[in-house]
C-alpha positions in Angstrom: 3.5 -0.3 23.8 6.3 1.9 22.5 7.3 -0.9 20.0 3.8 -0.9 18.5 3.9 2.9 18.2 7.2 2.7 16.4 5.9 0.1 14.0 2.9 2.2 13.4 5.1 5.2 12.5 7.2 3.0 10.1 4.0 1.9 8.4 2.6 5.4 8.1 6.0 6.7 6.9 6.0 4.1 4.1 2.4 5.0 3.2 3.4 8.7 3.0 6.3 7.8 0.7 3.8 5.8 -1.4 1.5 8.9 -1.5 4.4 11.1 -2.6 5.4 8.7 -5.4 1.7 8.4 -6.4 1.3 12.2 -6.3 4.3 12.6 -8.6 2.4 10.5 -11.2 -0.9 12.3 -10.8 0.3 15.9 -10.8 2.3 17.3 -13.7 5.2 19.4 -12.5 5.7 22.6 -14.4 8.9 22.9 -16.4 11.0 26.0 -17.0 11.3 26.9 -20.6 13.7 29.1 -22.6 11.0 31.7 -23.1 10.5 32.2 -19.4 14.0 33.6 -19.2 13.4 35.9 -22.2 10.0 37.1 -21.2 9.8 37.6 -17.4 6.0 37.7 -17.2 6.0 34.0 -18.3 8.3 33.3 -15.4 5.8 34.8 -13.0 3.2 32.4 -14.5 5.6 29.5 -13.9 6.0 30.5 -10.3 2.2 30.6 -9.9 1.9 27.1 -11.5 4.7 25.8 -9.3 2.9 27.0 -6.2 -0.3 25.4 -7.4 1.6 22.2 -8.0 3.1 22.2 -4.5 -0.2 23.0 -2.8 -1.9 20.3 -4.8 0.7 17.7 -3.9 0.5 18.6 -0.2 -3.3 18.4 -0.3 -3.1 15.1 -2.1 -0.7 13.6 0.4 -2.9 14.8 3.4 -6.1 13.4 1.8 -4.4 10.2 0.8 -3.3 9.6 4.4 -6.6 10.2 6.2 -8.0 6.7 5.8 -4.6 5.1 6.2 -4.0 7.0 9.5 -7.5 5.9 10.7 -6.8 2.3 9.8 -3.4 2.3 11.6 -5.1 3.7 14.7 -7.8 1.1 14.6 -5.2 -1.7 14.1 -3.1 -0.5 17.0 -6.2 -0.1 19.2 -7.4 -3.6 18.3 -4.1 -5.1 19.3 -3.8 -3.1 22.5 -7.4 -3.9 23.6 -7.9 -7.2 22.0 -11.2 -6.0 20.5 -11.9 -5.9 16.8 -13.1 -2.4 15.7 -16.6 -2.1 14.3 -15.6 -1.1 10.8 -19.2 -1.0 9.6 -20.2 1.5 12.3 -17.1 3.6 11.5 -18.1 3.7 7.8 -21.6 4.7 8.7 -20.3 7.6 10.9 -17.7 8.7 8.2 -20.1 11.2 6.6 -19.8 9.5 3.2 -22.8 9.0 0.9 -24.7 5.8 1.5 -23.5 4.3 -1.7 -19.9 4.7 -0.6 -20.3 3.2 2.9 -20.0 -0.5 2.0 -17.0 -0.2 -0.3 -15.3 2.2 2.2 -15.9 -0.3 5.0 -14.3 -3.1 2.8 -11.3 -0.9 2.0 -10.9 0.2 5.7 -11.2 -3.4 6.9 -8.5 -4.6 4.4 -6.2 -1.8 5.5 -6.8 -2.6 9.2 -6.0 -6.3 8.6 -2.9 -5.4 6.6 -1.6 -3.0 9.3 -2.5 -5.5 12.1 -0.3 -8.1 10.3 2.5 -5.6 10.1 2.1 -4.5 13.7 2.2 -8.1 14.9 5.4 -8.8 12.9 9.0 -8.5 14.1 11.4 -5.9 12.8 12.6 -2.4 13.1 12.2 -1.4 9.4 9.1 -1.5 7.2 10.8 -4.1 5.0 11.6 -6.3 8.0 8.0 -6.1 9.1 6.8 -7.2 5.7 9.3 -10.0 5.4 8.4 -11.2 9.0 4.7 -11.1 8.3 4.5 -12.4 4.7 7.6 -14.5 4.3 7.5 -14.5 0.5 7.0 -12.0 -2.4 4.0 -14.1 -3.6 2.3 -13.9 -0.2 2.9 -10.2 0.0 1.8 -9.6 -3.6 -1.5 -11.5 -2.8 -2.1 -9.1 0.1 -1.2 -6.0 -2.0 -3.5 -7.3 -4.8 -6.3 -7.7 -2.3 -5.8 -4.1 -1.1 -5.8 -2.9 -4.7 -9.0 -4.8 -5.4 -10.9 -3.2 -2.5 -9.5 0.2 -3.4 -10.7 -0.2 -7.0 -14.2 -1.2 -5.7 -14.3 2.0 -3.7 -13.0 4.1 -6.5 -15.5 2.6 -8.9 -18.4 3.8 -6.7 -16.6 7.1 -6.1 -16.3 7.7 -9.9 -20.0 7.2 -10.2 -20.5 9.9 -7.5 -18.1 12.4 -9.1 -19.7 12.6 -12.6 -19.7 16.4 -12.5 -16.1 16.7 -11.4 -14.0 17.3 -14.5 -11.0 15.0 -14.8 -11.9 12.9 -11.8 -12.2 9.6 -13.7 -8.8 10.2 -15.3 -7.1 11.0 -12.0 -8.7 7.9 -10.4 -7.6 5.7 -13.3 -4.0 7.0 -12.9 -4.1 6.3 -9.2 -5.3 2.8 -9.8 -2.7 2.0 -12.5 0.2 3.6 -10.7 -0.7 2.1 -7.3 -0.4 -1.3 -8.8 2.9 -0.5 -10.4 4.3 1.1 -7.2 3.2 -1.9 -5.0 4.8 -4.4 -7.4 8.0 -2.4 -7.3 7.9 -2.3 -3.5 7.4 -6.1 -3.3 10.4 -6.5 -5.6 12.6 -4.2 -3.5 11.6 -6.0 -0.2 12.0 -9.5 -1.5 15.1 -9.2 -3.7 
């Protein structure tokens, strides 16, 4: 099953690249100004902000990948064993609030189906797996739009749960908007 493991790594590598690109739109990178050179204490503040930026980006990437890694494992396990994972049970055991279980299960199910398609495809690059599985840009975009729709459903419920977290709605809105843009760009790159 080395081939499947390799494909899984290609998928997760692409998802991590997506997380990095998305994180770049969510987090504002501090910039050096002329005054920082003239007043050294401002440069120390810049260093502090840069560290906070880097830590935030790393945490974002790690958190972003949790569900995707789980979905990739479930897809691989499903192919290897021939058994479909019990997504609803996994969602119940996730520790999420009751209101989030159903949209989380839908999102996880969509990811598992997407990854299963890619794992069953032929190719030794992510782009080759996508072209083998979806054949056309339109078919791939339909799949990406479906992923985006279930993610939005999850985020909509999540926003309702995070009413006391300052800025959460803005961050989620940015993630939703930029995810769509990045996915369209990816489809255009793969299907030139």
